[in-house]
mmCIF file of the N, C-alpha and C atoms, coordinates in Angstrom:
data_MODEL
# 
_entry.id   MODEL 
# 
loop_
_atom_site.group_PDB 
_atom_site.id 
_atom_site.type_symbol 
_atom_site.label_atom_id 
_atom_site.label_alt_id 
_atom_site.label_comp_id 
_atom_site.label_asym_id 
_atom_site.label_entity_id 
_atom_site.label_seq_id 
_atom_site.pdbx_PDB_ins_code 
_atom_site.Cartn_x 
_atom_site.Cartn_y 
_atom_site.Cartn_z 
_atom_site.occupancy 
_atom_site.B_iso_or_equiv 
_atom_site.pdbx_formal_charge 
_atom_site.auth_seq_id 
_atom_site.auth_comp_id 
_atom_site.auth_asym_id 
_atom_site.auth_atom_id 
_atom_site.pdbx_PDB_model_num 
ATOM 1   N N  . MET A 1 1  ? 0.563   -1.136  0.169   1.00 0.00 ? 1  MET A N  1 
ATOM 2   C CA . MET A 1 1  ? 0.036   -0.003  -0.010  1.00 0.00 ? 1  MET A CA 1 
ATOM 3   C C  . MET A 1 1  ? 1.081   1.288   -0.142  1.00 0.00 ? 1  MET A C  1 
ATOM 4   N N  . LEU A 1 2  ? 0.618   1.982   -0.718  1.00 0.00 ? 2  LEU A N  1 
ATOM 5   C CA . LEU A 1 2  ? 1.351   3.458   -0.896  1.00 0.00 ? 2  LEU A CA 1 
ATOM 6   C C  . LEU A 1 2  ? 1.465   4.236   0.358   1.00 0.00 ? 2  LEU A C  1 
ATOM 7   N N  . LYS A 1 3  ? 2.659   4.507   0.970   1.00 0.00 ? 3  LYS A N  1 
ATOM 8   C CA . LYS A 1 3  ? 2.856   5.026   2.209   1.00 0.00 ? 3  LYS A CA 1 
ATOM 9   C C  . LYS A 1 3  ? 2.097   6.427   2.316   1.00 0.00 ? 3  LYS A C  1 
ATOM 10  N N  . ASN A 1 4  ? 1.892   7.147   1.291   1.00 0.00 ? 4  ASN A N  1 
ATOM 11  C CA . ASN A 1 4  ? 1.103   8.557   1.413   1.00 0.00 ? 4  ASN A CA 1 
ATOM 12  C C  . ASN A 1 4  ? -0.354  8.185   1.538   1.00 0.00 ? 4  ASN A C  1 
ATOM 13  N N  . ILE A 1 5  ? -0.960  7.117   1.308   1.00 0.00 ? 5  ILE A N  1 
ATOM 14  C CA . ILE A 1 5  ? -2.238  6.497   1.454   1.00 0.00 ? 5  ILE A CA 1 
ATOM 15  C C  . ILE A 1 5  ? -2.181  6.612   3.241   1.00 0.00 ? 5  ILE A C  1 
ATOM 16  N N  . LEU A 1 6  ? -1.409  5.777   3.600   1.00 0.00 ? 6  LEU A N  1 
ATOM 17  C CA . LEU A 1 6  ? -1.409  5.245   4.972   1.00 0.00 ? 6  LEU A CA 1 
ATOM 18  C C  . LEU A 1 6  ? -1.357  6.349   6.012   1.00 0.00 ? 6  LEU A C  1 
ATOM 19  N N  . ASN A 1 7  ? -0.751  7.726   5.280   1.00 0.00 ? 7  ASN A N  1 
ATOM 20  C CA . ASN A 1 7  ? -0.606  8.922   6.090   1.00 0.00 ? 7  ASN A CA 1 
ATOM 21  C C  . ASN A 1 7  ? -2.076  9.716   6.195   1.00 0.00 ? 7  ASN A C  1 
ATOM 22  N N  . LEU A 1 8  ? -2.887  9.227   5.568   1.00 0.00 ? 8  LEU A N  1 
ATOM 23  C CA . LEU A 1 8  ? -4.340  9.814   5.531   1.00 0.00 ? 8  LEU A CA 1 
ATOM 24  C C  . LEU A 1 8  ? -4.894  9.694   7.089   1.00 0.00 ? 8  LEU A C  1 
ATOM 25  N N  . GLU A 1 9  ? -5.587  10.630  7.460   1.00 0.00 ? 9  GLU A N  1 
ATOM 26  C CA . GLU A 1 9  ? -6.298  10.514  8.932   1.00 0.00 ? 9  GLU A CA 1 
ATOM 27  C C  . GLU A 1 9  ? -7.252  9.193   8.858   1.00 0.00 ? 9  GLU A C  1 
ATOM 28  N N  . GLY A 1 10 ? -7.095  8.368   9.940   1.00 0.00 ? 10 GLY A N  1 
ATOM 29  C CA . GLY A 1 10 ? -8.135  7.325   9.949   1.00 0.00 ? 10 GLY A CA 1 
ATOM 30  C C  . GLY A 1 10 ? -7.637  5.921   9.109   1.00 0.00 ? 10 GLY A C  1 
ATOM 31  N N  . ALA A 1 11 ? -6.587  6.266   8.359   1.00 0.00 ? 11 ALA A N  1 
ATOM 32  C CA . ALA A 1 11 ? -6.421  4.992   7.276   1.00 0.00 ? 11 ALA A CA 1 
ATOM 33  C C  . ALA A 1 11 ? -5.434  4.088   8.170   1.00 0.00 ? 11 ALA A C  1 
ATOM 34  N N  . GLN A 1 12 ? -5.778  2.767   7.719   1.00 0.00 ? 12 GLN A N  1 
ATOM 35  C CA . GLN A 1 12 ? -4.921  1.608   8.409   1.00 0.00 ? 12 GLN A CA 1 
ATOM 36  C C  . GLN A 1 12 ? -4.780  0.673   7.336   1.00 0.00 ? 12 GLN A C  1 
ATOM 37  N N  . GLU A 1 13 ? -3.588  0.021   7.384   1.00 0.00 ? 13 GLU A N  1 
ATOM 38  C CA . GLU A 1 13 ? -3.269  -1.146  6.351   1.00 0.00 ? 13 GLU A CA 1 
ATOM 39  C C  . GLU A 1 13 ? -4.217  -2.312  6.594   1.00 0.00 ? 13 GLU A C  1 
ATOM 40  N N  . LEU A 1 14 ? -4.493  -2.983  5.642   1.00 0.00 ? 14 LEU A N  1 
ATOM 41  C CA . LEU A 1 14 ? -5.375  -4.270  5.625   1.00 0.00 ? 14 LEU A CA 1 
ATOM 42  C C  . LEU A 1 14 ? -4.185  -5.425  6.210   1.00 0.00 ? 14 LEU A C  1 
ATOM 43  N N  . SER A 1 15 ? -5.019  -6.288  7.002   1.00 0.00 ? 15 SER A N  1 
ATOM 44  C CA . SER A 1 15 ? -4.219  -7.574  7.452   1.00 0.00 ? 15 SER A CA 1 
ATOM 45  C C  . SER A 1 15 ? -3.833  -8.523  6.135   1.00 0.00 ? 15 SER A C  1 
ATOM 46  N N  . ILE A 1 16 ? -2.941  -9.315  6.130   1.00 0.00 ? 16 ILE A N  1 
ATOM 47  C CA . ILE A 1 16 ? -3.071  -10.321 5.047   1.00 0.00 ? 16 ILE A CA 1 
ATOM 48  C C  . ILE A 1 16 ? -4.158  -10.938 4.734   1.00 0.00 ? 16 ILE A C  1 
ATOM 49  N N  . PHE A 1 17 ? -4.862  -11.609 5.924   1.00 0.00 ? 17 PHE A N  1 
ATOM 50  C CA . PHE A 1 17 ? -6.191  -12.058 5.800   1.00 0.00 ? 17 PHE A CA 1 
ATOM 51  C C  . PHE A 1 17 ? -7.023  -11.226 4.919   1.00 0.00 ? 17 PHE A C  1 
ATOM 52  N N  . GLU A 1 18 ? -7.291  -10.054 5.373   1.00 0.00 ? 18 GLU A N  1 
ATOM 53  C CA . GLU A 1 18 ? -8.003  -9.029  4.683   1.00 0.00 ? 18 GLU A CA 1 
ATOM 54  C C  . GLU A 1 18 ? -7.742  -8.839  3.172   1.00 0.00 ? 18 GLU A C  1 
ATOM 55  N N  . LYS A 1 19 ? -6.484  -8.859  2.952   1.00 0.00 ? 19 LYS A N  1 
ATOM 56  C CA . LYS A 1 19 ? -6.009  -8.655  1.650   1.00 0.00 ? 19 LYS A CA 1 
ATOM 57  C C  . LYS A 1 19 ? -6.459  -9.862  0.822   1.00 0.00 ? 19 LYS A C  1 
ATOM 58  N N  . LYS A 1 20 ? -6.187  -11.160 1.361   1.00 0.00 ? 20 LYS A N  1 
ATOM 59  C CA . LYS A 1 20 ? -6.497  -12.212 0.523   1.00 0.00 ? 20 LYS A CA 1 
ATOM 60  C C  . LYS A 1 20 ? -8.158  -12.261 0.378   1.00 0.00 ? 20 LYS A C  1 
ATOM 61  N N  . SER A 1 21 ? -8.887  -11.855 1.219   1.00 0.00 ? 21 SER A N  1 
ATOM 62  C CA . SER A 1 21 ? -10.283 -11.903 1.220   1.00 0.00 ? 21 SER A CA 1 
ATOM 63  C C  . SER A 1 21 ? -11.151 -10.945 -0.029  1.00 0.00 ? 21 SER A C  1 
ATOM 64  N N  . ILE A 1 22 ? -10.352 -10.245 -0.604  1.00 0.00 ? 22 ILE A N  1 
ATOM 65  C CA . ILE A 1 22 ? -10.858 -9.007  -1.269  1.00 0.00 ? 22 ILE A CA 1 
ATOM 66  C C  . ILE A 1 22 ? -11.258 -9.739  -2.599  1.00 0.00 ? 22 ILE A C  1 
ATOM 67  N N  . ASN A 1 23 ? -12.331 -9.524  -3.053  1.00 0.00 ? 23 ASN A N  1 
ATOM 68  C CA . ASN A 1 23 ? -12.748 -10.049 -4.349  1.00 0.00 ? 23 ASN A CA 1 
ATOM 69  C C  . ASN A 1 23 ? -13.210 -8.954  -5.365  1.00 0.00 ? 23 ASN A C  1 
ATOM 70  N N  . GLY A 1 24 ? -12.459 -8.945  -6.590  1.00 0.00 ? 24 GLY A N  1 
ATOM 71  C CA . GLY A 1 24 ? -12.587 -8.042  -7.431  1.00 0.00 ? 24 GLY A CA 1 
ATOM 72  C C  . GLY A 1 24 ? -13.692 -7.903  -8.248  1.00 0.00 ? 24 GLY A C  1 
ATOM 73  N N  . GLY A 1 25 ? -14.889 -8.564  -7.945  1.00 0.00 ? 25 GLY A N  1 
ATOM 74  C CA . GLY A 1 25 ? -16.291 -8.599  -8.456  1.00 0.00 ? 25 GLY A CA 1 
ATOM 75  C C  . GLY A 1 25 ? -16.479 -9.695  -9.516  1.00 0.00 ? 25 GLY A C  1 
ATOM 76  N N  . ALA A 1 26 ? -15.493 -10.640 -9.530  1.00 0.00 ? 26 ALA A N  1 
ATOM 77  C CA . ALA A 1 26 ? -15.776 -11.899 -10.357 1.00 0.00 ? 26 ALA A CA 1 
ATOM 78  C C  . ALA A 1 26 ? -16.603 -12.536 -10.108 1.00 0.00 ? 26 ALA A C  1 
ATOM 79  N N  . PHE A 1 27 ? -17.690 -12.856 -10.935 1.00 0.00 ? 27 PHE A N  1 
ATOM 80  C CA . PHE A 1 27 ? -18.744 -13.808 -10.720 1.00 0.00 ? 27 PHE A CA 1 
ATOM 81  C C  . PHE A 1 27 ? -18.648 -15.128 -11.573 1.00 0.00 ? 27 PHE A C  1 
ATOM 82  N N  . PRO A 1 28 ? -19.170 -16.073 -11.023 1.00 0.00 ? 28 PRO A N  1 
ATOM 83  C CA . PRO A 1 28 ? -18.988 -17.447 -11.639 1.00 0.00 ? 28 PRO A CA 1 
ATOM 84  C C  . PRO A 1 28 ? -19.479 -17.247 -13.164 1.00 0.00 ? 28 PRO A C  1 
ATOM 85  N N  . VAL A 1 29 ? -18.790 -18.025 -14.163 1.00 0.00 ? 29 VAL A N  1 
ATOM 86  C CA . VAL A 1 29 ? -19.196 -17.887 -15.608 1.00 0.00 ? 29 VAL A CA 1 
ATOM 87  C C  . VAL A 1 29 ? -20.050 -18.964 -15.813 1.00 0.00 ? 29 VAL A C  1 
ATOM 88  N N  . GLU A 1 30 ? -21.022 -18.507 -16.517 1.00 0.00 ? 30 GLU A N  1 
ATOM 89  C CA . GLU A 1 30 ? -21.879 -19.663 -17.039 1.00 0.00 ? 30 GLU A CA 1 
ATOM 90  C C  . GLU A 1 30 ? -21.416 -20.463 -18.260 1.00 0.00 ? 30 GLU A C  1 
ATOM 91  N N  . PRO A 1 31 ? -21.545 -21.515 -18.528 1.00 0.00 ? 31 PRO A N  1 
ATOM 92  C CA . PRO A 1 31 ? -22.398 -22.397 -17.685 1.00 0.00 ? 31 PRO A CA 1 
ATOM 93  C C  . PRO A 1 31 ? -21.804 -22.914 -16.294 1.00 0.00 ? 31 PRO A C  1 
ATOM 94  N N  . ILE A 1 32 ? -22.770 -22.996 -15.440 1.00 0.00 ? 32 ILE A N  1 
ATOM 95  C CA . ILE A 1 32 ? -22.261 -23.186 -13.955 1.00 0.00 ? 32 ILE A CA 1 
ATOM 96  C C  . ILE A 1 32 ? -22.707 -24.881 -13.799 1.00 0.00 ? 32 ILE A C  1 
ATOM 97  N N  . CYS A 1 33 ? -21.632 -25.535 -13.522 1.00 0.00 ? 33 CYS A N  1 
ATOM 98  C CA . CYS A 1 33 ? -21.951 -27.190 -13.181 1.00 0.00 ? 33 CYS A CA 1 
ATOM 99  C C  . CYS A 1 33 ? -21.815 -27.308 -11.624 1.00 0.00 ? 33 CYS A C  1 
ATOM 100 N N  . GLY A 1 34 ? -22.861 -27.990 -11.231 1.00 0.00 ? 34 GLY A N  1 
ATOM 101 C CA . GLY A 1 34 ? -22.642 -28.555 -9.901  1.00 0.00 ? 34 GLY A CA 1 
ATOM 102 C C  . GLY A 1 34 ? -22.678 -27.211 -8.921  1.00 0.00 ? 34 GLY A C  1 
ATOM 103 N N  . ASN A 1 35 ? -22.252 -27.603 -7.732  1.00 0.00 ? 35 ASN A N  1 
ATOM 104 C CA . ASN A 1 35 ? -22.214 -26.499 -6.626  1.00 0.00 ? 35 ASN A CA 1 
ATOM 105 C C  . ASN A 1 35 ? -20.904 -25.893 -6.464  1.00 0.00 ? 35 ASN A C  1 
ATOM 106 N N  . VAL A 1 36 ? -21.067 -24.466 -6.473  1.00 0.00 ? 36 VAL A N  1 
ATOM 107 C CA . VAL A 1 36 ? -19.849 -23.487 -6.672  1.00 0.00 ? 36 VAL A CA 1 
ATOM 108 C C  . VAL A 1 36 ? -20.029 -22.690 -5.443  1.00 0.00 ? 36 VAL A C  1 
ATOM 109 N N  . VAL A 1 37 ? -18.887 -22.682 -4.762  1.00 0.00 ? 37 VAL A N  1 
ATOM 110 C CA . VAL A 1 37 ? -18.782 -21.732 -3.632  1.00 0.00 ? 37 VAL A CA 1 
ATOM 111 C C  . VAL A 1 37 ? -17.900 -20.680 -3.963  1.00 0.00 ? 37 VAL A C  1 
ATOM 112 N N  . TRP A 1 38 ? -18.171 -19.403 -3.713  1.00 0.00 ? 38 TRP A N  1 
ATOM 113 C CA . TRP A 1 38 ? -17.115 -18.236 -4.294  1.00 0.00 ? 38 TRP A CA 1 
ATOM 114 C C  . TRP A 1 38 ? -17.282 -17.318 -3.250  1.00 0.00 ? 38 TRP A C  1 
ATOM 115 N N  . SER A 1 39 ? -16.275 -16.328 -3.274  1.00 0.00 ? 39 SER A N  1 
ATOM 116 C CA . SER A 1 39 ? -16.208 -14.990 -2.492  1.00 0.00 ? 39 SER A CA 1 
ATOM 117 C C  . SER A 1 39 ? -17.236 -13.940 -2.661  1.00 0.00 ? 39 SER A C  1 
ATOM 118 N N  . ALA A 1 40 ? -18.064 -13.605 -1.917  1.00 0.00 ? 40 ALA A N  1 
ATOM 119 C CA . ALA A 1 40 ? -18.927 -12.455 -2.219  1.00 0.00 ? 40 ALA A CA 1 
ATOM 120 C C  . ALA A 1 40 ? -19.596 -12.206 -0.848  1.00 0.00 ? 40 ALA A C  1 
ATOM 121 N N  . SER A 1 41 ? -19.971 -10.677 -0.969  1.00 0.00 ? 41 SER A N  1 
ATOM 122 C CA . SER A 1 41 ? -20.536 -10.151 0.232   1.00 0.00 ? 41 SER A CA 1 
ATOM 123 C C  . SER A 1 41 ? -22.230 -10.758 0.287   1.00 0.00 ? 41 SER A C  1 
ATOM 124 N N  . GLU A 1 42 ? -22.713 -10.676 1.125   1.00 0.00 ? 42 GLU A N  1 
ATOM 125 C CA . GLU A 1 42 ? -24.106 -11.215 1.379   1.00 0.00 ? 42 GLU A CA 1 
ATOM 126 C C  . GLU A 1 42 ? -25.052 -10.571 0.232   1.00 0.00 ? 42 GLU A C  1 
ATOM 127 N N  . THR A 1 43 ? -24.934 -9.109  0.215   1.00 0.00 ? 43 THR A N  1 
ATOM 128 C CA . THR A 1 43 ? -25.697 -8.431  -0.709  1.00 0.00 ? 43 THR A CA 1 
ATOM 129 C C  . THR A 1 43 ? -25.428 -8.834  -2.202  1.00 0.00 ? 43 THR A C  1 
ATOM 130 N N  . VAL A 1 44 ? -24.219 -9.132  -2.563  1.00 0.00 ? 44 VAL A N  1 
ATOM 131 C CA . VAL A 1 44 ? -23.965 -9.534  -3.918  1.00 0.00 ? 44 VAL A CA 1 
ATOM 132 C C  . VAL A 1 44 ? -24.392 -11.104 -3.989  1.00 0.00 ? 44 VAL A C  1 
ATOM 133 N N  . CYS A 1 45 ? -24.032 -11.584 -3.087  1.00 0.00 ? 45 CYS A N  1 
ATOM 134 C CA . CYS A 1 45 ? -24.643 -13.098 -3.219  1.00 0.00 ? 45 CYS A CA 1 
ATOM 135 C C  . CYS A 1 45 ? -26.228 -13.340 -3.474  1.00 0.00 ? 45 CYS A C  1 
ATOM 136 N N  . LEU A 1 46 ? -26.801 -12.615 -2.602  1.00 0.00 ? 46 LEU A N  1 
ATOM 137 C CA . LEU A 1 46 ? -28.235 -12.887 -2.480  1.00 0.00 ? 46 LEU A CA 1 
ATOM 138 C C  . LEU A 1 46 ? -28.926 -12.042 -3.851  1.00 0.00 ? 46 LEU A C  1 
ATOM 139 N N  . ASN A 1 47 ? -28.435 -11.064 -4.586  1.00 0.00 ? 47 ASN A N  1 
ATOM 140 C CA . ASN A 1 47 ? -28.685 -10.563 -5.811  1.00 0.00 ? 47 ASN A CA 1 
ATOM 141 C C  . ASN A 1 47 ? -28.320 -11.319 -6.835  1.00 0.00 ? 47 ASN A C  1 
ATOM 142 N N  . TYR A 1 48 ? -27.515 -12.587 -6.905  1.00 0.00 ? 48 TYR A N  1 
ATOM 143 C CA . TYR A 1 48 ? -27.300 -13.353 -7.857  1.00 0.00 ? 48 TYR A CA 1 
ATOM 144 C C  . TYR A 1 48 ? -28.495 -13.859 -8.427  1.00 0.00 ? 48 TYR A C  1 
ATOM 145 N N  . ASN A 1 49 ? -28.398 -14.395 -9.668  1.00 0.00 ? 49 ASN A N  1 
ATOM 146 C CA . ASN A 1 49 ? -29.436 -14.985 -10.397 1.00 0.00 ? 49 ASN A CA 1 
ATOM 147 C C  . ASN A 1 49 ? -30.245 -15.997 -9.545  1.00 0.00 ? 49 ASN A C  1 
ATOM 148 N N  . PRO A 1 50 ? -31.496 -15.693 -9.188  1.00 0.00 ? 50 PRO A N  1 
ATOM 149 C CA . PRO A 1 50 ? -32.260 -16.759 -8.385  1.00 0.00 ? 50 PRO A CA 1 
ATOM 150 C C  . PRO A 1 50 ? -32.383 -18.045 -9.095  1.00 0.00 ? 50 PRO A C  1 
ATOM 151 N N  . TYR A 1 51 ? -32.366 -18.172 -10.424 1.00 0.00 ? 51 TYR A N  1 
ATOM 152 C CA . TYR A 1 51 ? -32.335 -19.639 -10.904 1.00 0.00 ? 51 TYR A CA 1 
ATOM 153 C C  . TYR A 1 51 ? -31.278 -20.497 -10.223 1.00 0.00 ? 51 TYR A C  1 
ATOM 154 N N  . TYR A 1 52 ? -30.294 -20.106 -9.897  1.00 0.00 ? 52 TYR A N  1 
ATOM 155 C CA . TYR A 1 52 ? -28.954 -20.844 -8.960  1.00 0.00 ? 52 TYR A CA 1 
ATOM 156 C C  . TYR A 1 52 ? -29.233 -21.053 -7.722  1.00 0.00 ? 52 TYR A C  1 
ATOM 157 N N  . GLY A 1 53 ? -30.298 -20.398 -7.250  1.00 0.00 ? 53 GLY A N  1 
ATOM 158 C CA . GLY A 1 53 ? -30.463 -20.629 -5.670  1.00 0.00 ? 53 GLY A CA 1 
ATOM 159 C C  . GLY A 1 53 ? -29.357 -20.219 -4.806  1.00 0.00 ? 53 GLY A C  1 
ATOM 160 N N  . PRO A 1 54 ? -28.996 -18.862 -4.779  1.00 0.00 ? 54 PRO A N  1 
ATOM 161 C CA . PRO A 1 54 ? -27.842 -18.479 -4.148  1.00 0.00 ? 54 PRO A CA 1 
ATOM 162 C C  . PRO A 1 54 ? -28.029 -18.550 -2.560  1.00 0.00 ? 54 PRO A C  1 
ATOM 163 N N  . VAL A 1 55 ? -27.054 -19.136 -2.086  1.00 0.00 ? 55 VAL A N  1 
ATOM 164 C CA . VAL A 1 55 ? -27.212 -19.014 -0.383  1.00 0.00 ? 55 VAL A CA 1 
ATOM 165 C C  . VAL A 1 55 ? -25.815 -18.322 0.306   1.00 0.00 ? 55 VAL A C  1 
ATOM 166 N N  . TYR A 1 56 ? -26.234 -17.315 1.060   1.00 0.00 ? 56 TYR A N  1 
ATOM 167 C CA . TYR A 1 56 ? -24.895 -16.831 1.797   1.00 0.00 ? 56 TYR A CA 1 
ATOM 168 C C  . TYR A 1 56 ? -24.572 -17.648 2.966   1.00 0.00 ? 56 TYR A C  1 
ATOM 169 N N  . LEU A 1 57 ? -23.279 -18.113 2.846   1.00 0.00 ? 57 LEU A N  1 
ATOM 170 C CA . LEU A 1 57 ? -22.906 -18.916 4.003   1.00 0.00 ? 57 LEU A CA 1 
ATOM 171 C C  . LEU A 1 57 ? -22.063 -18.271 5.044   1.00 0.00 ? 57 LEU A C  1 
ATOM 172 N N  . GLY A 1 58 ? -22.016 -17.062 4.944   1.00 0.00 ? 58 GLY A N  1 
ATOM 173 C CA . GLY A 1 58 ? -21.275 -16.319 5.933   1.00 0.00 ? 58 GLY A CA 1 
ATOM 174 C C  . GLY A 1 58 ? -19.754 -16.230 5.883   1.00 0.00 ? 58 GLY A C  1 
ATOM 175 N N  . ASN A 1 59 ? -19.048 -15.346 6.391   1.00 0.00 ? 59 ASN A N  1 
ATOM 176 C CA . ASN A 1 59 ? -17.771 -15.021 6.059   1.00 0.00 ? 59 ASN A CA 1 
ATOM 177 C C  . ASN A 1 59 ? -17.330 -14.828 4.672   1.00 0.00 ? 59 ASN A C  1 
ATOM 178 N N  . ASN A 1 60 ? -18.060 -13.928 3.998   1.00 0.00 ? 60 ASN A N  1 
ATOM 179 C CA . ASN A 1 60 ? -18.088 -13.576 2.715   1.00 0.00 ? 60 ASN A CA 1 
ATOM 180 C C  . ASN A 1 60 ? -17.938 -14.713 1.636   1.00 0.00 ? 60 ASN A C  1 
ATOM 181 N N  . LYS A 1 61 ? -18.679 -15.850 1.923   1.00 0.00 ? 61 LYS A N  1 
ATOM 182 C CA . LYS A 1 61 ? -18.754 -17.159 0.766   1.00 0.00 ? 61 LYS A CA 1 
ATOM 183 C C  . LYS A 1 61 ? -20.223 -17.431 0.550   1.00 0.00 ? 61 LYS A C  1 
ATOM 184 N N  . CYS A 1 62 ? -20.406 -17.403 -0.634  1.00 0.00 ? 62 CYS A N  1 
ATOM 185 C CA . CYS A 1 62 ? -21.617 -17.649 -1.360  1.00 0.00 ? 62 CYS A CA 1 
ATOM 186 C C  . CYS A 1 62 ? -21.758 -19.079 -2.050  1.00 0.00 ? 62 CYS A C  1 
ATOM 187 N N  . SER A 1 63 ? -22.801 -19.645 -1.867  1.00 0.00 ? 63 SER A N  1 
ATOM 188 C CA . SER A 1 63 ? -23.125 -21.049 -2.640  1.00 0.00 ? 63 SER A CA 1 
ATOM 189 C C  . SER A 1 63 ? -24.001 -20.849 -3.652  1.00 0.00 ? 63 SER A C  1 
ATOM 190 N N  . ILE A 1 64 ? -23.818 -21.556 -5.018  1.00 0.00 ? 64 ILE A N  1 
ATOM 191 C CA . ILE A 1 64 ? -24.921 -21.562 -5.745  1.00 0.00 ? 64 ILE A CA 1 
ATOM 192 C C  . ILE A 1 64 ? -24.879 -22.901 -6.401  1.00 0.00 ? 64 ILE A C  1 
ATOM 193 N N  . VAL A 1 65 ? -26.038 -23.333 -6.840  1.00 0.00 ? 65 VAL A N  1 
ATOM 194 C CA . VAL A 1 65 ? -26.198 -24.699 -7.581  1.00 0.00 ? 65 VAL A CA 1 
ATOM 195 C C  . VAL A 1 65 ? -26.378 -24.513 -9.120  1.00 0.00 ? 65 VAL A C  1 
ATOM 196 N N  . GLY A 1 66 ? -25.309 -25.012 -9.627  1.00 0.00 ? 66 GLY A N  1 
ATOM 197 C CA . GLY A 1 66 ? -25.666 -25.075 -11.130 1.00 0.00 ? 66 GLY A CA 1 
ATOM 198 C C  . GLY A 1 66 ? -26.351 -26.260 -11.800 1.00 0.00 ? 66 GLY A C  1 
ATOM 199 N N  . ASP A 1 67 ? -26.317 -26.343 -12.989 1.00 0.00 ? 67 ASP A N  1 
ATOM 200 C CA . ASP A 1 67 ? -26.818 -27.485 -13.669 1.00 0.00 ? 67 ASP A CA 1 
ATOM 201 C C  . ASP A 1 67 ? -25.972 -28.787 -13.534 1.00 0.00 ? 67 ASP A C  1 
ATOM 202 N N  . VAL A 1 68 ? -26.555 -29.765 -13.927 1.00 0.00 ? 68 VAL A N  1 
ATOM 203 C CA . VAL A 1 68 ? -25.676 -31.217 -13.947 1.00 0.00 ? 68 VAL A CA 1 
ATOM 204 C C  . VAL A 1 68 ? -24.896 -30.987 -15.378 1.00 0.00 ? 68 VAL A C  1 
ATOM 205 N N  . CYS A 1 69 ? -23.538 -31.027 -15.644 1.00 0.00 ? 69 CYS A N  1 
ATOM 206 C CA . CYS A 1 69 ? -22.975 -30.947 -16.879 1.00 0.00 ? 69 CYS A CA 1 
ATOM 207 C C  . CYS A 1 69 ? -22.229 -32.186 -17.159 1.00 0.00 ? 69 CYS A C  1 
# 
């Protein structure tokens, strides 16, 4: 992280775990086969296509069930 950003009032560096848990907004690509677990916030997860039955698992994990491929 840039040092000048860390110098902003109230800024703090993310922990290694927090850095690893950042999701750049990637969604599972169709066709979705079987059960897929991916990183997503609860809001993003529950707004996913209802056809796939999205279930928020907590801890920024989302589960969707795709077709049998």
